[in-house]
TORMARKOL-18942 format. One record per residue (C-alpha): residue number from 1; chain; x, y, z. Coordinates in steps of 0.25 Angstrom, whole numbers, plus 5000, padded with zeros to 4 digits. Layout:
N
NUM:A:X:Y:Z
...
This chain:
654
1:A:5367:5277:5497
2:A:5357:5278:5486
3:A:5353:5269:5474
4:A:5347:5270:5461
5:A:5333:5263:5460
6:A:5336:5260:5445
7:A:5350:5255:5443
8:A:5352:5252:5458
9:A:5365:5260:5459
10:A:5370:5264:5473
11:A:5375:5278:5476
12:A:5382:5283:5488
13:A:5381:5298:5485
14:A:5369:5303:5492
15:A:5369:5316:5484
16:A:5365:5308:5471
17:A:5350:5308:5468
18:A:5350:5301:5454
19:A:5357:5288:5449
20:A:5369:5292:5440
21:A:5366:5280:5431
22:A:5351:5281:5428
23:A:5346:5294:5435
24:A:5336:5287:5444
25:A:5333:5294:5458
26:A:5342:5287:5469
27:A:5336:5281:5481
28:A:5342:5279:5495
29:A:5348:5265:5498
30:A:5357:5255:5491
31:A:5354:5248:5478
32:A:5356:5235:5484
33:A:5345:5228:5492
34:A:5330:5226:5491
35:A:5325:5238:5498
36:A:5314:5246:5490
37:A:5317:5258:5481
38:A:5312:5270:5488
39:A:5311:5285:5485
40:A:5303:5297:5487
41:A:5302:5308:5476
42:A:5297:5322:5478
43:A:5283:5325:5477
44:A:5284:5334:5464
45:A:5290:5322:5456
46:A:5280:5318:5445
47:A:5275:5304:5447
48:A:5277:5301:5432
49:A:5282:5308:5419
50:A:5276:5309:5406
51:A:5281:5299:5395
52:A:5294:5303:5388
53:A:5296:5315:5398
54:A:5309:5319:5404
55:A:5311:5316:5418
56:A:5321:5326:5424
57:A:5325:5316:5435
58:A:5329:5306:5424
59:A:5339:5315:5417
60:A:5351:5314:5425
61:A:5357:5304:5435
62:A:5365:5312:5446
63:A:5362:5322:5458
64:A:5349:5330:5456
65:A:5349:5344:5461
66:A:5334:5345:5462
67:A:5331:5338:5474
68:A:5318:5332:5469
69:A:5320:5318:5474
70:A:5318:5316:5489
71:A:5325:5304:5495
72:A:5319:5293:5504
73:A:5328:5286:5514
74:A:5327:5271:5515
75:A:5324:5266:5529
76:A:5334:5257:5535
77:A:5333:5248:5547
78:A:5342:5252:5558
79:A:5347:5243:5569
80:A:5346:5250:5583
81:A:5345:5264:5587
82:A:5360:5267:5587
83:A:5362:5262:5573
84:A:5350:5271:5568
85:A:5356:5283:5574
86:A:5370:5280:5568
87:A:5364:5277:5554
88:A:5356:5290:5555
89:A:5368:5298:5558
90:A:5376:5291:5547
91:A:5365:5294:5537
92:A:5364:5309:5541
93:A:5379:5310:5539
94:A:5378:5304:5525
95:A:5367:5313:5521
96:A:5375:5325:5526
97:A:5387:5320:5518
98:A:5380:5318:5505
99:A:5370:5329:5506
100:A:5365:5333:5492
101:A:5369:5347:5487
102:A:5357:5357:5486
103:A:5351:5358:5472
104:A:5358:5367:5462
105:A:5348:5379:5465
106:A:5350:5378:5480
107:A:5365:5377:5479
108:A:5373:5389:5484
109:A:5382:5396:5474
110:A:5394:5388:5471
111:A:5408:5393:5468
112:A:5408:5393:5453
113:A:5422:5395:5447
114:A:5426:5397:5433
115:A:5440:5397:5427
116:A:5445:5398:5413
117:A:5450:5386:5405
118:A:5455:5395:5394
119:A:5459:5409:5395
120:A:5463:5415:5381
121:A:5449:5419:5378
122:A:5449:5411:5365
123:A:5442:5399:5369
124:A:5429:5397:5361
125:A:5423:5384:5366
126:A:5427:5374:5377
127:A:5422:5361:5384
128:A:5428:5353:5396
129:A:5430:5338:5395
130:A:5422:5329:5404
131:A:5433:5326:5413
132:A:5436:5341:5415
133:A:5451:5339:5410
134:A:5450:5345:5397
135:A:5444:5358:5390
136:A:5442:5358:5375
137:A:5441:5372:5369
138:A:5442:5380:5356
139:A:5449:5393:5354
140:A:5451:5403:5344
141:A:5466:5405:5339
142:A:5471:5415:5329
143:A:5463:5412:5316
144:A:5457:5399:5321
145:A:5451:5390:5332
146:A:5456:5378:5339
147:A:5451:5367:5349
148:A:5459:5364:5362
149:A:5460:5354:5373
150:A:5464:5360:5387
151:A:5468:5351:5399
152:A:5462:5359:5410
153:A:5471:5354:5421
154:A:5484:5357:5414
155:A:5479:5369:5406
156:A:5485:5363:5393
157:A:5479:5364:5379
158:A:5480:5356:5366
159:A:5474:5359:5353
160:A:5463:5349:5348
161:A:5459:5355:5335
162:A:5462:5367:5327
163:A:5453:5374:5317
164:A:5461:5371:5304
165:A:5448:5363:5299
166:A:5438:5367:5309
167:A:5433:5380:5315
168:A:5423:5385:5325
169:A:5426:5375:5336
170:A:5414:5375:5347
171:A:5405:5366:5355
172:A:5416:5358:5362
173:A:5414:5345:5369
174:A:5421:5333:5375
175:A:5416:5319:5373
176:A:5412:5313:5386
177:A:5425:5305:5387
178:A:5434:5317:5384
179:A:5441:5311:5372
180:A:5435:5320:5361
181:A:5431:5334:5359
182:A:5419:5338:5351
183:A:5418:5352:5344
184:A:5410:5359:5334
185:A:5417:5365:5322
186:A:5416:5368:5307
187:A:5425:5366:5295
188:A:5430:5379:5289
189:A:5422:5376:5277
190:A:5410:5370:5284
191:A:5402:5379:5293
192:A:5393:5368:5299
193:A:5394:5365:5314
194:A:5401:5351:5316
195:A:5405:5343:5328
196:A:5419:5337:5328
197:A:5426:5328:5338
198:A:5441:5328:5341
199:A:5449:5320:5351
200:A:5452:5328:5363
201:A:5467:5328:5361
202:A:5465:5332:5347
203:A:5463:5326:5333
204:A:5455:5326:5320
205:A:5441:5331:5322
206:A:5430:5322:5318
207:A:5416:5327:5314
208:A:5405:5322:5323
209:A:5392:5330:5320
210:A:5388:5341:5310
211:A:5378:5353:5312
212:A:5379:5354:5327
213:A:5387:5361:5338
214:A:5388:5355:5351
215:A:5387:5340:5355
216:A:5386:5334:5368
217:A:5389:5320:5372
218:A:5381:5310:5380
219:A:5387:5305:5393
220:A:5392:5292:5386
221:A:5397:5299:5374
222:A:5389:5291:5364
223:A:5380:5302:5360
224:A:5380:5317:5357
225:A:5369:5328:5358
226:A:5369:5340:5349
227:A:5360:5351:5344
228:A:5357:5357:5330
229:A:5350:5369:5325
230:A:5343:5369:5312
231:A:5342:5384:5306
232:A:5331:5380:5296
233:A:5321:5373:5305
234:A:5326:5381:5318
235:A:5327:5367:5325
236:A:5337:5365:5337
237:A:5338:5350:5339
238:A:5345:5341:5349
239:A:5352:5329:5343
240:A:5359:5316:5349
241:A:5369:5308:5341
242:A:5380:5297:5343
243:A:5393:5303:5348
244:A:5399:5302:5333
245:A:5387:5310:5328
246:A:5379:5299:5322
247:A:5365:5295:5325
248:A:5360:5309:5328
249:A:5345:5311:5333
250:A:5337:5323:5336
251:A:5333:5323:5350
252:A:5325:5336:5351
253:A:5323:5349:5344
254:A:5316:5363:5344
255:A:5313:5373:5334
256:A:5310:5388:5332
257:A:5310:5396:5345
258:A:5312:5383:5354
259:A:5327:5378:5353
260:A:5338:5371:5360
261:A:5351:5378:5363
262:A:5362:5372:5370
263:A:5369:5359:5366
264:A:5362:5347:5371
265:A:5370:5339:5382
266:A:5367:5325:5388
267:A:5363:5323:5402
268:A:5373:5315:5410
269:A:5365:5302:5408
270:A:5363:5305:5393
271:A:5348:5304:5394
272:A:5345:5319:5391
273:A:5351:5331:5384
274:A:5351:5345:5389
275:A:5350:5358:5381
276:A:5345:5372:5382
277:A:5332:5375:5375
278:A:5325:5389:5371
279:A:5311:5394:5368
280:A:5311:5407:5361
281:A:5296:5408:5364
282:A:5300:5411:5379
283:A:5308:5424:5375
284:A:5311:5434:5379
285:A:5312:5426:5392
286:A:5324:5416:5393
287:A:5321:5405:5384
288:A:5331:5394:5386
289:A:5332:5383:5396
290:A:5338:5369:5398
291:A:5331:5356:5392
292:A:5333:5341:5393
293:A:5331:5332:5381
294:A:5329:5317:5383
295:A:5338:5309:5374
296:A:5328:5298:5374
297:A:5316:5306:5368
298:A:5320:5320:5367
299:A:5310:5325:5377
300:A:5314:5338:5384
301:A:5313:5344:5398
302:A:5318:5358:5403
303:A:5327:5359:5415
304:A:5321:5369:5424
305:A:5314:5382:5420
306:A:5326:5392:5419
307:A:5328:5398:5406
308:A:5339:5407:5400
309:A:5341:5415:5388
310:A:5351:5406:5383
311:A:5357:5392:5387
312:A:5368:5389:5377
313:A:5374:5377:5384
314:A:5371:5366:5394
315:A:5378:5355:5401
316:A:5374:5344:5411
317:A:5381:5343:5424
318:A:5386:5329:5425
319:A:5378:5326:5438
320:A:5366:5328:5430
321:A:5359:5337:5440
322:A:5361:5350:5432
323:A:5365:5356:5419
324:A:5375:5368:5417
325:A:5370:5378:5407
326:A:5376:5391:5400
327:A:5364:5400:5400
328:A:5360:5415:5400
329:A:5349:5420:5409
330:A:5348:5433:5402
331:A:5349:5438:5388
332:A:5363:5443:5384
333:A:5369:5438:5397
334:A:5381:5428:5395
335:A:5378:5413:5398
336:A:5381:5408:5412
337:A:5383:5394:5418
338:A:5370:5388:5425
339:A:5367:5375:5432
340:A:5353:5370:5430
341:A:5349:5359:5440
342:A:5343:5346:5435
343:A:5332:5343:5436
344:A:5327:5355:5444
345:A:5331:5365:5434
346:A:5337:5375:5445
347:A:5348:5384:5439
348:A:5360:5391:5445
349:A:5369:5400:5438
350:A:5384:5395:5439
351:A:5391:5407:5433
352:A:5389:5422:5431
353:A:5400:5426:5422
354:A:5399:5439:5414
355:A:5404:5433:5401
356:A:5396:5421:5402
357:A:5399:5407:5397
358:A:5396:5398:5385
359:A:5396:5383:5384
360:A:5397:5373:5395
361:A:5404:5359:5397
362:A:5405:5352:5411
363:A:5415:5341:5416
364:A:5410:5327:5419
365:A:5411:5329:5434
366:A:5402:5342:5433
367:A:5412:5351:5440
368:A:5417:5360:5429
369:A:5410:5367:5418
370:A:5417:5373:5406
371:A:5411:5385:5398
372:A:5416:5397:5390
373:A:5417:5411:5394
374:A:5416:5421:5382
375:A:5417:5436:5382
376:A:5421:5448:5373
377:A:5427:5461:5376
378:A:5424:5470:5364
379:A:5423:5485:5361
380:A:5420:5495:5349
381:A:5431:5498:5339
382:A:5429:5509:5329
383:A:5437:5512:5316
384:A:5440:5526:5310
385:A:5436:5520:5296
386:A:5430:5507:5290
387:A:5443:5499:5293
388:A:5439:5490:5305
389:A:5454:5488:5308
390:A:5456:5502:5312
391:A:5445:5501:5323
392:A:5449:5505:5337
393:A:5442:5502:5350
394:A:5434:5514:5356
395:A:5429:5507:5369
396:A:5436:5497:5379
397:A:5433:5482:5376
398:A:5430:5479:5391
399:A:5417:5474:5388
400:A:5409:5468:5376
401:A:5402:5475:5364
402:A:5390:5470:5357
403:A:5390:5478:5344
404:A:5390:5493:5340
405:A:5384:5502:5329
406:A:5387:5516:5324
407:A:5378:5528:5326
408:A:5376:5538:5314
409:A:5384:5548:5322
410:A:5396:5538:5323
411:A:5394:5534:5338
412:A:5394:5519:5341
413:A:5383:5511:5348
414:A:5387:5498:5355
415:A:5384:5488:5365
416:A:5394:5485:5376
417:A:5394:5479:5390
418:A:5403:5489:5396
419:A:5393:5493:5406
420:A:5391:5479:5410
421:A:5379:5475:5401
422:A:5378:5475:5385
423:A:5372:5489:5383
424:A:5371:5499:5371
425:A:5381:5510:5371
426:A:5385:5522:5362
427:A:5398:5529:5360
428:A:5406:5538:5350
429:A:5414:5530:5340
430:A:5427:5533:5347
431:A:5421:5527:5360
432:A:5418:5540:5367
433:A:5406:5543:5375
434:A:5400:5529:5377
435:A:5386:5529:5382
436:A:5378:5517:5387
437:A:5364:5517:5380
438:A:5357:5505:5387
439:A:5356:5500:5401
440:A:5346:5489:5402
441:A:5357:5478:5404
442:A:5351:5469:5393
443:A:5362:5463:5384
444:A:5362:5471:5370
445:A:5370:5470:5357
446:A:5372:5474:5343
447:A:5367:5489:5343
448:A:5364:5496:5330
449:A:5361:5511:5327
450:A:5350:5516:5318
451:A:5355:5524:5306
452:A:5349:5537:5311
453:A:5355:5535:5324
454:A:5342:5535:5332
455:A:5342:5521:5337
456:A:5350:5509:5342
457:A:5346:5495:5341
458:A:5352:5483:5349
459:A:5350:5469:5352
460:A:5345:5466:5366
461:A:5346:5453:5373
462:A:5333:5454:5380
463:A:5324:5443:5377
464:A:5334:5435:5368
465:A:5336:5447:5359
466:A:5329:5459:5354
467:A:5332:5472:5346
468:A:5331:5485:5354
469:A:5330:5499:5348
470:A:5334:5512:5356
471:A:5337:5526:5354
472:A:5352:5530:5351
473:A:5353:5536:5365
474:A:5348:5522:5371
475:A:5334:5527:5374
476:A:5320:5520:5371
477:A:5325:5506:5369
478:A:5314:5498:5361
479:A:5314:5484:5357
480:A:5313:5482:5342
481:A:5311:5467:5343
482:A:5304:5457:5353
483:A:5313:5448:5361
484:A:5313:5434:5359
485:A:5321:5430:5346
486:A:5335:5434:5348
487:A:5336:5447:5340
488:A:5350:5451:5337
489:A:5359:5458:5327
490:A:5350:5470:5324
491:A:5353:5480:5313
492:A:5346:5493:5309
493:A:5343:5496:5294
494:A:5350:5508:5288
495:A:5337:5515:5287
496:A:5333:5513:5301
497:A:5321:5505:5298
498:A:5324:5491:5302
499:A:5331:5482:5312
500:A:5337:5469:5307
501:A:5341:5458:5316
502:A:5342:5443:5318
503:A:5332:5435:5327
504:A:5328:5421:5330
505:A:5315:5418:5322
506:A:5308:5404:5323
507:A:5321:5398:5328
508:A:5331:5404:5319
509:A:5339:5418:5316
510:A:5333:5427:5306
511:A:5334:5441:5302
512:A:5323:5451:5306
513:A:5320:5465:5303
514:A:5312:5475:5312
515:A:5308:5490:5311
516:A:5318:5499:5319
517:A:5305:5507:5323
518:A:5300:5494:5329
519:A:5291:5483:5323
520:A:5289:5469:5319
521:A:5301:5461:5313
522:A:5302:5454:5300
523:A:5311:5442:5296
524:A:5321:5444:5285
525:A:5327:5431:5284
526:A:5322:5417:5284
527:A:5336:5410:5286
528:A:5345:5410:5298
529:A:5351:5423:5298
530:A:5358:5433:5308
531:A:5366:5446:5310
532:A:5359:5455:5300
533:A:5365:5468:5295
534:A:5359:5479:5286
535:A:5367:5484:5274
536:A:5371:5498:5274
537:A:5360:5502:5264
538:A:5350:5493:5272
539:A:5345:5485:5259
540:A:5351:5472:5264
541:A:5356:5465:5277
542:A:5367:5455:5279
543:A:5366:5443:5289
544:A:5372:5430:5292
545:A:5364:5417:5287
546:A:5365:5403:5292
547:A:5368:5391:5283
548:A:5357:5383:5288
549:A:5362:5370:5283
550:A:5375:5371:5292
551:A:5368:5380:5303
552:A:5379:5390:5302
553:A:5379:5405:5299
554:A:5386:5404:5285
555:A:5381:5416:5276
556:A:5381:5431:5275
557:A:5368:5435:5268
558:A:5363:5448:5263
559:A:5348:5450:5263
560:A:5339:5461:5258
561:A:5335:5471:5269
562:A:5320:5465:5269
563:A:5325:5451:5270
564:A:5322:5439:5260
565:A:5333:5431:5253
566:A:5348:5435:5254
567:A:5354:5443:5243
568:A:5368:5437:5246
569:A:5374:5427:5255
570:A:5388:5424:5258
571:A:5396:5413:5265
572:A:5402:5419:5277
573:A:5416:5415:5281
574:A:5420:5405:5292
575:A:5421:5413:5305
576:A:5411:5423:5302
577:A:5405:5429:5315
578:A:5390:5428:5312
579:A:5386:5435:5325
580:A:5394:5448:5321
581:A:5385:5452:5309
582:A:5388:5455:5294
583:A:5390:5470:5294
584:A:5390:5478:5281
585:A:5401:5487:5276
586:A:5397:5501:5274
587:A:5397:5500:5259
588:A:5388:5488:5259
589:A:5397:5480:5250
590:A:5402:5470:5261
591:A:5398:5464:5274
592:A:5408:5463:5286
593:A:5409:5450:5294
594:A:5416:5446:5306
595:A:5425:5433:5304
596:A:5433:5426:5314
597:A:5445:5418:5312
598:A:5449:5412:5325
599:A:5451:5423:5335
600:A:5450:5434:5325
601:A:5437:5441:5321
602:A:5438:5450:5309
603:A:5429:5458:5300
604:A:5427:5454:5285
605:A:5419:5459:5274
606:A:5410:5450:5264
607:A:5408:5458:5251
608:A:5394:5458:5246
609:A:5400:5455:5232
610:A:5403:5441:5237
611:A:5418:5443:5238
612:A:5426:5436:5249
613:A:5426:5441:5263
614:A:5437:5452:5266
615:A:5444:5453:5280
616:A:5442:5467:5285
617:A:5450:5466:5298
618:A:5461:5458:5304
619:A:5460:5461:5319
620:A:5468:5455:5330
621:A:5461:5454:5343
622:A:5452:5460:5347
623:A:5442:5454:5337
624:A:5430:5461:5330
625:A:5415:5458:5333
626:A:5405:5469:5328
627:A:5407:5480:5318
628:A:5399:5492:5312
629:A:5401:5503:5302
630:A:5398:5517:5305
631:A:5386:5524:5299
632:A:5394:5532:5289
633:A:5402:5519:5285
634:A:5415:5525:5289
635:A:5419:5518:5301
636:A:5418:5504:5308
637:A:5416:5500:5322
638:A:5419:5486:5328
639:A:5417:5478:5340
640:A:5430:5472:5343
641:A:5434:5464:5355
642:A:5439:5451:5360
643:A:5432:5438:5364
644:A:5436:5429:5375
645:A:5432:5415:5378
646:A:5437:5405:5388
647:A:5433:5391:5393
648:A:5429:5392:5408
649:A:5428:5381:5418
650:A:5417:5383:5429
651:A:5418:5375:5442
652:A:5412:5375:5456
653:A:5398:5376:5451
654:A:5395:5363:5460
């Protein structure tokens, strides 16, 4: 038997080290009686803590995997030698029966099992209820999106909400009692991110909170935690509010190159929040780790010393002895599930799925995790003219393709993982004579060929993103930009003088320009902007610009090639894919966009004279991602494929 020296609660489970009520270290012996409280702590435990600091042993009640506290047996008065022997044998039997498991980093590999909870490939987000009986998920359907509840045992589904008035369902969560589902969405006419609540079995959504994404509940359901990003000040902040969204207060914030990433989650005792934090000053080394924030005073402490290139999601294990995180341990690799022991910070990888995972929710008993598996199968399609509807596949879509570009002699350079890694390839426009140009096994994307056909540039995931230039035959690769600020979406000017790209500068995305021959980059925009593309004559570039009031990409802007103020700015239609670039038509009179309506992604054109957008394709599956016009302006190539996304349950990790 053990007791808590603070609340005097008795425990009969010898594997417990901490009180489930107040987190105090448990001592041997019953709570009743007048015997003194006795304990021996490890020699490396500090004798005192500075004021207002976090104490790792205060954070969670429950079993600790660190083994930092050593127990001291209370002496007992035995009557007679026979009684002593009997009691000693009985005590040893209890010790063997209740023997504590090894710390997480010492455990042998467990039989982790995964199974799909949805299988049609159309699920976009999912979360499991605390009791493990229900799954809430959003899915694409036809021209829209809907929200569903699934009873896991019976495999039956009922709709909760359709997208008649709301679109963009994401960031799903159950209330602690399981009676309500919370989700992020936006009205068709309002692009601001808003959190809504709807009864689990369906009903009218109620607005809870604006200008945020995910919310997470305190254990008693009375409070919520959430994060916000301010594009103007570059501040990422963690907030706490009442469950109905009232009485919000800022708990912690970071700006510039230091930031919070994952949605904040309450510890099981409600005293702390956990999230991920990054420091771009550490780049190109991995720069994100897991941090705890005191609910009382906002003070912070890191959990362990392990850092990853990205930690987009975290969740506490209900026992309080570990956290479950989705994290990538190498640039370009998909996220996997990891368990981080608390308080030691030891880590172990739970999954090794080639497709990776997104998001994490966990049942109240700690036995089941739900996450999302997402992957794409795509390939290059080529049209005999400028009509994208006539394009035919010229390569198998057995893998994924990350962009392509025409050469002056009408070959196509593309990035494909058909060799097992995302590498740069070149082939004839009919798909013949494919040849791999790179082999360094570093993730790459979005190649572009110079107008004279001498060079290829591409985005390398090395060190959180950099632009690399190489010869057309793959020789002499040379970095054009330093690692460390997420360079992406590069484009070469028509005169082969410049490379334009987006990057994180002082905590926000900006458009930069660097010489193709190598040299220092200069900033071209002062507002949040991404995906730049030069006009055919090179006098202008187009990009997407954020509406910083509602924190959403809302505009298509045309800038002079040297930067400054925009020449024109257009509202982009709902569903515009702002990670698929604004490509100019060959005549320079319109810009093509990719716009999604439910499952369909099609190509549209925005005339520069201000007229309405015009639909250029009406594809069935597979959908379209990237596109590029040939150098002579007579043909178009597309990356077309199909995205698959399903909810997955992970068990057996304990």
